[in-house]
N, C-alpha and C positions, 0 to 999 in steps of 0.2 A: 487168908495169907497164912502160910505155915509158920510155926513157932521158930524163933531164932535159935540157931545152934550156938552152944557155949564152948569156946575154946579155952581150956585152962592154960595158965601161965607156963607150966612145964612143957605142955605140948607146943605152945607158941614158940617158946625158946628153942625147942628141938628143931622146929621147922626153919627158924631163922638161921640156926647153925648149919643147916643142910645146904643153905644157899652159898655157892662157891663164888668168891670174888678174887681174882688174881691180883698179885702184888703189882703187876704191870698196869692193870686197870686203875688201881688206886693211885699209882704214881702219875698216870696221865690226868686223872682228875685234879690232883694237887698242882701239876704243872699248868693245867688249864686255868685254875684259880689264880695262880701267881701271875700268869701272863695277862689275863683280862683285867685284873685289879691293878696291874702296873708295878709289881714288885720285881724290878729288874735284877737287883743284886741277889735276892733270894732265889729267883728263877735260875740264874746262872749257877749258883752254888748247888741247887737241887738237881740241875741237869747233870752236873758232874758226879754228884753223890749217887744218884739213881741210874746213871748211865742212860739218860733218856733225851732224845733230841727235842728241842722246843718247836712248837708249831709255827713260830714267826721268828724273825731276826731280833736279837736282843736290842739292837739300836732303835728299832721301831717302838719298843716298849718305852724307852727313854723319851723318844719324840712325843709319844702320846701323853706322857706324864708332864712334859714341859708345856704342851698345849693346854692340858687340864689346869695346870697351875696358873697359866696366863689368864684363862677364863675366870678362875676363881678369885683372882685379884682385880679383875675388871679391865685387863689390858687386851681388848678385843682385837685391835689392829695387829698386835704381836701374835696372837693366836691364829688369825687368818693367814698371816705371812708364813707361820710355821706349818699350817695345814697345806698351803700351796707348795712349800718346799718339799714336804713329804710326798704329796701326790696332788697335782693341780686338778685332776679329774674329779676329785671328791666334791669340790664345791661347784665345778662346772656342770656336773650331772645331777646335782641335788639342790634345786632351787629353794625348797622349803628350808633346808639347813642353812643355806646362805642368807635367806631372809631372817631367820631366827638369830643369826650372828649379827646382822645389821640392826635388828631390833634390840639386841643386847647392847650394842654400841650406843644406840639412842638412849637407852635406859641409863647408861653410864654418864652420858652428857647431862641428863636431867639430874642424876644423883649428885654430880659435881657442881650443879647450879649454872652450867654453861648453856643458858636458855637460848640465846641467839644462835649458837652453833647447833643446838638440838633442833630448832625450827628449820634452819637451813638444810641440815642433814635429812630430816624427815621429808622435806619437800623435794629434794633432789634425788635421794636414794630410795626412800621407802614408798613414797606416794605412787610413783610409776608402777611399782610391783603390786601395790594395793589395788590398782586399777585392773590388774591381770587376774586377781584371785580374791573372791569374797572372804576367804579365810584370812588372807594376809591383811586385807582392809580392816577386818574386825580386830585383829591383833594390833594394828597400827593405831586404831582409834582408842583401844584400851590403854596403850602405852602413852598416847598423847594426853589422856585423861589425868595422868600424873601431874601435868602442869596446872590443871584446874584445882587439884586438892593440895598441891605442894606437900608440906609436912603435916597437914591436918590429920588429927586422929580419927576424924569422921569419914575418912576415905573408905570405900567398900573394900572388903578383903581381896576381891578379884583385881583391884587396882593396886593396893598397897603391897601385895605380895610380890609385885614386880621388882621392888627394891630390896627384897629379902635375900639372904645368902642362898636360899633354896632355888631362886630363879637362876643364879649363876651356875649352880650345880646341875640344874635341869639342862641348861644349854651345854655345859661341859659333857654331860652324859650323852646327849644327842650327838655331839661331835665325836666322842669316843666310840660310840656304836658305829658311826659311819666309817671311821678309820678301820675298825676291826673288820667290817664288812668288805672294805676294799682289799684287805689282806686275806680274804676268804677265811676269816676266823669268826667263830660264834660271837654274837653280841652279848650273850648272857652266860654267866658262869654255869658250867654243867651241873655242879653241885646244887645250885638253886633250882635248876630244872628238875633234878632228881627228887628234891624235897617237895616240889609242887606235885610231881607224879605220885609220890608217896602219900601225900595228903588226899589226893583224888582217889587213890586206891583204898585208903582207909574209909573214906566216905561211902564208897560202893560196898565194901565188905560189911560196914556197920549196918546196912539195911538187912543183912542176912544172918549176921552172927555177932555175939558179944565176945570181945577179945581184948587182950592187953594192948593199949595204944602206946606208941613210942613217945608221944608228947613233944614232937618237934614243931 
């Protein structure tokens, strides 16, 4: 294997400065971040200041944030209603997403101690879907295991995590991604994708050269 090339900091900085990024490209990256993360007011203001058209309607941003907030507070029925008001096809064409919303509703029943309702809901709404898919059945069994452990500290992490705020956020993220996809908008902030690409590029270059890393 040939020895690694060493790129000095001065040379590295010079090469970085030679890369031309237009202000319009930067503005679009900022707008993409504001839209996907749901900062409606900031996106409206930035759109006017930078004279750049948003990739989606501003009202759809507010709708997504209302749905996210409903899910994060555990109001699954309100979230489902809002998703259907925004676009009924989102849940009609995505059975996995609909199942996960129903699963989250079951979790909320159990969290609130509404055990009879949880059992009835699981039997009438989730069990039939579990028969259609091994993956759905596995998730249903994992959720029902919450009843066996109740608030016991000995519950396995895979079970107890269903009651964590992270579970609500996971469901909200899945719904948010589906809505963005229905709007023909990327699911991930482009800046995040660029950072992943940068990390990958550094790893490749590191095999052939020593160079100043950006440390992102």
